[in-house]
VOVO-318541 format. One record per residue (C-alpha): x, y, z. Coordinates in nm, 2 decimals, decimal comma. Layout:
((X Y Z))
...
//
This chain:
((5,81 10,73 14,05))
((6,14 10,58 14,17))
((6,40 10,44 13,94))
((6,38 10,07 13,84))
((6,71 9,91 13,89))
((6,82 9,55 13,85))
((6,64 9,39 14,15))
((6,27 9,33 14,22))
((6,05 9,57 14,06))
((5,69 9,41 14,12))
((5,50 9,52 14,44))
((5,51 9,25 14,70))
((5,14 9,17 14,68))
((5,16 9,12 14,31))
((5,47 8,91 14,34))
((5,30 8,68 14,58))
((4,99 8,67 14,37))
((5,19 8,56 14,06))
((5,40 8,30 14,24))
((5,08 8,15 14,40))
((4,91 8,12 14,06))
((5,21 7,93 13,92))
((5,30 8,20 13,67))
((5,65 8,26 13,82))
((5,88 7,98 13,92))
((6,22 7,94 14,05))
((6,38 7,86 13,71))
((6,64 8,12 13,57))
((6,81 8,17 13,26))
((7,12 8,04 13,42))
((6,95 7,70 13,44))
((6,76 7,71 13,12))
((6,99 7,56 12,88))
((7,16 7,31 13,12))
((6,81 7,17 13,20))
((6,74 7,14 12,83))
((7,07 6,97 12,76))
((6,96 6,71 13,01))
((6,62 6,66 12,85))
((6,72 6,68 12,49))
((7,10 6,60 12,48))
((7,12 6,49 12,12))
((6,85 6,70 11,96))
((6,99 6,99 11,72))
((6,95 7,31 11,90))
((7,06 7,56 11,65))
((7,17 7,56 11,28))
((7,31 7,86 11,09))
((7,64 8,02 10,97))
((7,92 8,16 11,19))
((8,11 8,48 11,16))
((8,33 8,33 10,89))
((8,04 8,22 10,69))
((8,08 7,86 10,77))
((7,76 7,64 10,82))
((7,75 7,49 11,18))
((7,49 7,32 11,39))
((7,50 7,24 11,76))
((7,31 6,99 11,97))
((7,18 7,10 12,31))
((7,48 6,92 12,47))
((7,72 7,11 12,24))
((7,56 7,44 12,29))
((7,55 7,41 12,67))
((7,92 7,31 12,67))
((8,01 7,60 12,46))
((7,82 7,83 12,67))
((8,00 7,71 12,97))
((8,34 7,76 12,80))
((8,25 8,12 12,70))
((8,13 8,19 13,06))
((8,47 8,08 13,18))
((8,64 8,28 12,92))
((8,44 8,60 13,01))
((8,53 8,53 13,38))
((8,90 8,52 13,30))
((8,85 8,88 13,12))
((8,72 9,01 13,44))
((8,35 9,00 13,36))
((8,16 8,92 13,67))
((7,81 8,82 13,79))
((7,58 9,11 13,75))
((7,79 9,29 13,50))
((7,62 9,44 13,18))
((7,74 9,32 12,84))
((7,61 9,50 12,52))
((7,54 9,21 12,27))
((7,55 9,35 11,92))
((7,54 9,05 11,68))
((7,35 8,95 11,37))
((7,19 8,62 11,33))
((7,49 8,39 11,37))
((7,58 8,08 11,56))
((7,79 8,27 11,80))
((7,50 8,48 11,92))
((7,33 8,17 12,08))
((7,67 8,06 12,23))
((7,74 8,41 12,39))
((7,39 8,47 12,50))
((7,37 8,15 12,71))
((7,73 8,20 12,82))
((7,64 8,53 12,98))
((7,33 8,37 13,12))
((7,56 8,10 13,28))
((7,78 8,35 13,43))
((7,51 8,56 13,56))
((7,60 8,87 13,36))
((7,32 9,06 13,20))
((7,29 9,11 12,82))
((7,18 9,44 12,68))
((7,02 9,34 12,35))
((7,12 9,58 12,05))
((6,99 9,54 11,71))
((7,22 9,49 11,41))
((7,11 9,81 11,26))
((7,21 10,02 11,57))
((7,52 10,24 11,52))
((7,76 10,45 11,73))
((7,51 10,69 11,87))
((7,28 10,43 12,01))
((7,57 10,19 12,12))
((7,74 10,48 12,31))
((7,40 10,54 12,50))
((7,36 10,17 12,58))
((7,72 10,15 12,71))
((7,71 10,45 12,91))
((7,36 10,41 13,06))
((7,44 10,05 13,18))
((7,80 10,10 13,26))
((7,87 9,80 13,04))
((8,17 9,60 13,13))
((8,19 9,43 12,77))
((8,08 9,49 12,41))
((8,03 9,18 12,19))
((8,01 9,20 11,82))
((8,07 9,03 11,49))
((8,35 9,16 11,29))
((8,13 9,27 11,00))
((7,79 9,20 10,85))
((7,62 9,32 10,55))
((7,92 9,53 10,45))
((7,94 9,72 10,79))
((8,24 9,69 11,01))
((8,13 9,68 11,37))
((8,49 9,71 11,50))
((8,47 10,08 11,38))
((8,20 10,13 11,65))
((8,42 9,97 11,91))
((8,70 10,20 11,82))
((8,47 10,49 11,85))
((8,26 10,44 12,17))
((8,38 10,13 12,35))
((8,70 10,23 12,48))
((8,63 10,16 12,84))
((8,46 9,83 12,78))
((8,63 9,50 12,68))
((8,54 9,42 12,31))
((8,50 9,06 12,22))
((8,47 8,98 11,84))
((8,32 8,68 11,66))
((8,55 8,66 11,34))
((8,86 8,88 11,28))
((8,92 9,06 11,60))
((9,20 9,27 11,48))
((9,33 9,45 11,80))
((9,03 9,33 12,01))
((8,98 9,00 12,18))
((8,86 8,71 11,95))
((8,58 8,50 12,08))
((8,78 8,19 11,98))
((9,08 8,30 12,18))
((8,88 8,35 12,52))
((9,11 8,25 12,80))
((9,05 7,90 12,91))
((8,90 7,84 13,24))
((8,84 7,55 13,46))
((8,45 7,47 13,50))
((8,32 7,64 13,79))
((7,98 7,66 13,98))
((7,84 8,00 13,90))
((7,69 8,23 14,15))
((7,31 8,16 14,16))
((7,10 8,44 14,03))
((6,77 8,54 14,19))
((6,46 8,47 13,97))
((6,30 8,78 14,07))
((6,61 8,99 13,96))
((6,66 9,13 13,60))
((6,79 8,89 13,36))
((6,87 9,13 13,07))
((6,79 9,46 12,93))
((6,60 9,50 12,61))
((6,53 9,82 12,41))
((6,21 10,01 12,37))
((6,12 10,18 12,04))
((6,11 10,51 12,23))
((5,92 10,83 12,15))
((6,19 11,07 12,26))
((6,57 11,03 12,22))
((6,74 10,71 12,21))
((6,57 10,39 12,32))
((6,48 10,33 12,67))
((6,61 10,01 12,84))
((6,36 9,75 12,96))
((6,45 9,54 13,26))
((6,30 9,18 13,23))
((6,34 8,94 13,51))
((6,39 8,57 13,49))
((6,05 8,49 13,64))
((5,85 8,72 13,43))
((6,02 8,65 13,10))
((6,02 8,27 13,14))
((5,66 8,28 13,22))
((5,60 8,45 12,88))
((5,83 8,21 12,70))
((5,65 7,90 12,85))
((5,31 8,03 12,77))
((5,40 8,14 12,42))
((5,54 7,80 12,34))
((5,22 7,63 12,46))
((4,99 7,86 12,29))
((5,19 7,84 11,96))
((5,20 7,46 11,97))
((5,59 7,44 11,99))
((5,72 7,09 12,05))
((6,05 6,91 12,01))
((5,96 6,86 11,64))
((5,93 7,23 11,57))
((6,18 7,37 11,34))
((6,18 7,76 11,34))
((6,33 7,99 11,08))
((6,45 8,31 11,22))
((6,48 8,58 10,96))
((6,42 8,89 11,18))
((6,70 9,01 11,41))
((6,72 8,74 11,67))
((6,78 8,99 11,96))
((6,44 9,15 11,89))
((6,17 9,06 12,15))
((5,94 8,90 11,89))
((6,18 8,65 11,74))
((6,34 8,59 12,08))
((6,03 8,50 12,28))
((5,70 8,50 12,10))
((5,76 8,21 12,10))
((6,10 8,27 11,93))
((6,43 8,11 11,99))
((6,36 8,07 12,36))
((6,04 7,92 12,32))
((6,16 7,66 12,07))
((6,47 7,58 12,28))
((6,23 7,54 12,58))
((6,06 7,26 12,41))
((6,36 7,09 12,26))
((6,30 7,20 11,90))
((6,54 7,34 11,63))
((6,63 7,70 11,56))
((6,75 7,78 11,21))
((6,92 8,11 11,17))
((6,89 8,30 10,84))
((7,19 8,49 10,73))
((6,96 8,74 10,56))
((6,60 8,82 10,54))
((6,54 8,77 10,17))
((6,27 8,55 10,04))
((6,52 8,36 9,82))
((6,73 8,27 10,12))
((6,44 8,20 10,33))
((6,26 7,97 10,09))
((6,58 7,77 10,04))
((6,62 7,71 10,41))
((6,25 7,62 10,44))
((6,30 7,35 10,17))
((6,65 7,24 10,31))
((6,55 7,21 10,68))
((6,18 7,13 10,65))
((6,09 7,45 10,85))
((5,75 7,42 11,02))
((5,72 7,79 11,15))
((5,86 8,14 11,11))
((5,79 8,49 11,22))
((5,78 8,81 11,00))
((5,69 9,17 11,02))
((5,43 9,29 10,75))
((5,68 9,41 10,48))
((5,86 9,08 10,48))
((5,53 8,89 10,47))
((5,43 9,09 10,17))
((5,77 9,01 10,01))
((5,71 8,65 10,07))
((5,37 8,66 9,92))
((5,51 8,82 9,60))
((5,81 8,59 9,58))
((5,61 8,27 9,64))
((5,44 8,32 9,30))
((5,75 8,23 9,12))
((5,95 8,00 9,36))
((6,06 7,66 9,28))
((6,12 7,59 9,65))
((5,92 7,33 9,83))
((5,75 7,52 10,11))
((5,48 7,25 10,20))
((5,65 7,19 10,54))
((5,57 7,54 10,66))
((5,27 7,50 10,90))
((5,25 7,84 11,08))
((5,36 8,19 10,97))
((5,36 8,45 11,25))
((5,30 8,81 11,15))
((5,36 9,10 11,41))
((5,57 9,39 11,49))
((5,32 9,63 11,33))
((4,96 9,59 11,22))
((4,89 9,34 10,93))
((4,61 9,45 10,70))
((4,31 9,22 10,67))
((4,35 9,21 10,28))
((4,70 9,08 10,32))
((4,63 8,84 10,61))
((4,37 8,68 10,39))
((4,64 8,59 10,13))
((4,86 8,39 10,36))
((4,67 8,06 10,36))
((4,59 8,04 10,00))
((4,92 8,16 9,87))
((5,17 8,01 10,13))
((4,97 7,71 10,22))
((5,00 7,76 10,60))
((4,82 7,90 10,89))
((4,85 8,26 10,98))
((4,90 8,36 11,34))
((4,89 8,73 11,43))
((5,10 8,87 11,72))
((5,07 9,19 11,89))
((5,30 9,27 12,17))
((5,58 9,48 12,31))
((5,93 9,43 12,46))
((5,77 9,60 12,77))
((5,55 9,30 12,83))
((5,20 9,23 12,71))
((5,18 8,97 12,42))
((4,87 8,88 12,23))
((4,82 8,58 11,99))
((4,53 8,46 11,76))
((4,51 8,10 11,85))
((4,57 7,84 11,59))
((4,22 7,70 11,63))
((4,06 8,04 11,62))
((3,77 8,10 11,37))
((3,92 8,22 11,03))
((3,76 8,57 11,05))
((3,91 8,63 11,40))
((4,26 8,54 11,26))
((4,24 8,78 10,98))
((4,08 9,07 11,14))
((4,22 9,08 11,49))
((4,56 9,10 11,65))
((4,49 8,83 11,92))
((4,41 8,80 12,28))
((4,65 8,81 12,58))
((4,87 8,53 12,69))
((4,75 8,52 13,05))
((4,43 8,54 13,26))
((4,62 8,77 13,48))
((4,68 9,02 13,19))
((4,48 9,33 13,29))
((4,36 9,56 13,00))
((4,22 9,90 13,02))
((4,11 10,10 12,72))
((4,08 10,47 12,81))
((4,02 10,80 12,66))
((4,25 11,10 12,69))
((4,15 11,16 13,05))
((4,21 10,80 13,15))
((3,84 10,71 13,18))
((3,75 10,38 13,05))
((3,56 10,38 12,72))
((3,25 10,17 12,64))
((3,34 9,81 12,55))
((3,42 9,80 12,18))
((3,50 10,17 12,13))
((3,85 10,29 12,05))
((4,08 10,42 12,31))
((4,43 10,42 12,45))
((4,56 10,07 12,56))
((4,68 10,04 12,92))
((4,81 9,71 13,07))
((4,97 9,54 13,36))
((5,03 9,19 13,45))
((5,29 8,90 13,54))
((5,52 8,98 13,26))
((5,47 9,35 13,20))
((5,73 9,58 13,35))
((5,67 9,82 13,62))
((5,92 10,09 13,49))
((6,21 10,14 13,25))
((6,58 10,12 13,38))
((6,70 10,42 13,55))
((6,44 10,64 13,40))
((6,24 10,78 13,69))
((6,12 11,10 13,50))
((6,00 10,90 13,19))
((5,83 10,63 13,42))
((5,63 10,90 13,58))
((5,44 10,95 13,24))
((5,47 10,61 13,09))
((5,30 10,43 13,38))
((4,99 10,51 13,58))
((5,01 10,56 13,96))
((4,86 10,21 14,01))
((5,13 10,04 13,77))
((4,96 10,02 13,43))
((5,18 10,07 13,14))
((5,08 10,32 12,88))
((5,14 10,13 12,55))
((5,08 10,41 12,31))
((4,85 10,20 12,11))
((4,49 10,29 12,02))
((4,28 9,99 12,01))
((3,94 9,84 12,05))
((3,84 9,51 12,22))
((3,60 9,28 12,06))
((3,32 9,10 12,27))
((3,54 8,78 12,26))
((3,83 8,97 12,42))
((4,04 9,01 12,11))
((4,24 9,32 12,04))
((4,22 9,52 11,71))
((4,50 9,77 11,67))
((4,37 10,11 11,53))
((4,68 10,32 11,54))
((4,93 10,49 11,77))
((4,87 10,77 12,02))
((5,24 10,85 12,05))
((5,45 11,03 11,79))
((5,67 10,73 11,75))
((5,69 10,61 11,39))
((5,65 10,24 11,31))
((5,84 10,18 10,99))
((5,79 9,81 10,90))
((5,82 9,70 11,27))
((6,11 9,93 11,35))
((6,03 10,20 11,59))
((6,17 10,55 11,53))
((6,16 10,84 11,78))
((6,11 11,17 11,57))
((6,30 11,38 11,84))
((6,61 11,18 11,80))
((6,62 11,22 11,42))
((6,54 11,59 11,45))
((6,81 11,65 11,68))
((7,06 11,51 11,45))
((6,92 11,71 11,16))
((6,94 12,02 11,36))
((7,31 11,96 11,40))
((7,36 12,03 11,03))
((7,48 12,38 10,97))
((7,22 12,45 10,71))
((6,92 12,33 10,90))
((6,73 12,57 11,12))
((6,46 12,35 11,23))
((6,33 12,00 11,16))
((6,01 11,79 11,21))
((5,99 11,43 11,14))
((5,65 11,28 11,07))
((5,51 10,96 10,95))
((5,34 10,90 10,62))
((5,11 10,60 10,54))
((5,27 10,34 10,32))
((5,11 10,02 10,18))
((5,44 9,82 10,21))
((5,61 9,93 10,54))
((5,28 10,07 10,72))
((5,46 10,40 10,77))
((5,75 10,57 10,60))
((5,92 10,88 10,75))
((5,94 11,24 10,62))
((6,15 11,51 10,75))
((6,02 11,86 10,71))
((6,31 12,11 10,70))
((6,33 12,48 10,76))
((6,67 12,56 10,60))
((6,94 12,82 10,75))
((7,04 12,98 10,41))
((7,08 12,76 10,11))
((6,88 12,43 10,16))
((7,13 12,13 10,16))
((7,08 11,86 9,90))
((6,86 11,58 10,04))
((7,11 11,32 9,95))
((7,39 11,51 10,13))
((7,16 11,55 10,44))
((7,11 11,17 10,44))
((7,48 11,11 10,43))
((7,54 11,34 10,71))
((7,29 11,16 10,93))
((7,46 10,83 10,85))
((7,80 10,99 10,96))
((7,65 11,07 11,29))
((7,61 10,70 11,35))
((7,23 10,67 11,36))
((7,08 10,35 11,25))
((6,98 10,32 10,87))
((6,61 10,27 10,93))
((6,61 10,60 11,12))
((6,72 10,79 10,81))
((6,41 10,97 10,66))
((6,27 10,83 10,35))
((6,15 11,17 10,22))
((6,28 11,52 10,28))
((6,07 11,83 10,21))
((6,17 12,19 10,27))
((5,93 12,46 10,40))
((5,98 12,84 10,47))
((5,83 12,79 10,81))
((5,62 12,53 11,01))
((5,24 12,54 11,10))
((5,21 12,62 11,47))
((4,96 12,53 11,74))
((4,80 12,78 11,96))
((5,08 12,77 12,20))
((5,35 12,80 11,95))
((5,45 12,44 11,91))
((5,51 12,28 11,57))
((5,19 12,12 11,46))
((5,28 11,78 11,36))
((4,91 11,69 11,28))
((4,90 11,98 11,02))
((5,23 11,85 10,86))
((5,09 11,50 10,86))
((4,78 11,61 10,70))
((4,96 11,81 10,43))
((5,19 11,53 10,36))
((4,92 11,26 10,34))
((4,73 11,46 10,08))
((5,05 11,52 9,88))
((5,14 11,15 9,90))
((4,79 11,03 9,82))
((4,77 11,25 9,50))
((5,13 11,14 9,40))
((5,06 10,75 9,44))
((4,72 10,78 9,27))
((4,86 10,91 8,94))
//
């Protein structure tokens, strides 16, 4: 399979079909905010804190003007139409200003998560040949300027907050307004990140046409209007809070986005009361935390109408608690940054809402559920989920070898999920077919962590597997075969952090073994490790 670059990736016959059906239009992200500023000039677009901790709000007119200023400033720094820019910021006001400034310029954001560290960022910069790296000075006690000093030497670094030796966002050179170079709606608008099953995350190229279709349909399905006030507690650069319907769906409709500085229930509940929040989106661990905290809160949560839960499967038992304990409607969301998104509908029967993960956005979403040999299983039985459609990618960016296995010859994406489909067309997620670990919605590639572990002088071999967990869905356990004296687990975790991997990738548990169980061909048997660990974990947690 050829590389997927930054231009058209869909076969001509499919592109023509999606355009004829009205799924794809000529609107681009370059036009997105200016159009909304014309429609909703005085509506409040975004509320939150800036990098200094000051509270700010911007109308659609103000946000559009700020984006235009930033686009001009980046131009003066030498950033051009088509350049890639790694955007690595937490949930602050400046994130939205920079995002739409890059869109205005026609540059391509590469969306990094706040938890990513130097190892990941170096990969994103090198893989995309990024011209710039945009960060906040610090967040939650971590100084992002240290990453810039380590890995971004050949990229311009722009900092929201105290820039030190870098370029301050507030000091971007002034530039006269200019007409930007138009972008093609069939071309790539930005690069998102996959969870990945091997190594560092793969880059996901999303086009203007395909992603805006997903945004529009999501906003419609989720009942987003100009009166919507969405609280964003998940990292805003993640696909779920960005487009399902996320900040883009809310801004598309003229509503208001409220950015939470941290995800704690105390902060979230205060913001719900203060801003009369109508909707929010959580991963299952946060939803469980909200349920626990709601028992003792004095905050008024009655404005909350819809709570979305996605990113990992939400158990039926927990799903049934949302309405009675939070007083709002649950909407389950199951999707992926590669494309396919499913929602339970707001008017679905209650049992469907609490027992399924929804049905696809589009009538053009094609679903196959197959066995290990790619033969379709009988309807209603479990199998591997394959999909293609008007907003599902046809390949990862510059990853031809991986694309050969991640996609079928006729363009279906292998999601790695094991599902079954109900008679009504709703998807029930049964598990993962890949080795990827889903820790509370954060995806972890075992091989990447193993490679870092093996770099320790006292580690001979390592195998990272998942262990079921009521709160996070899955936790991680690293099995280690030591080379000499086994290192202290705390020292080993510190070693991993020193190598620049994200905190959520550091194993929750570490066990030492004299050797690993092996398959018939000599490979480490992860299934045997999981079974042994699950048995041990079950005994420990049942005491």
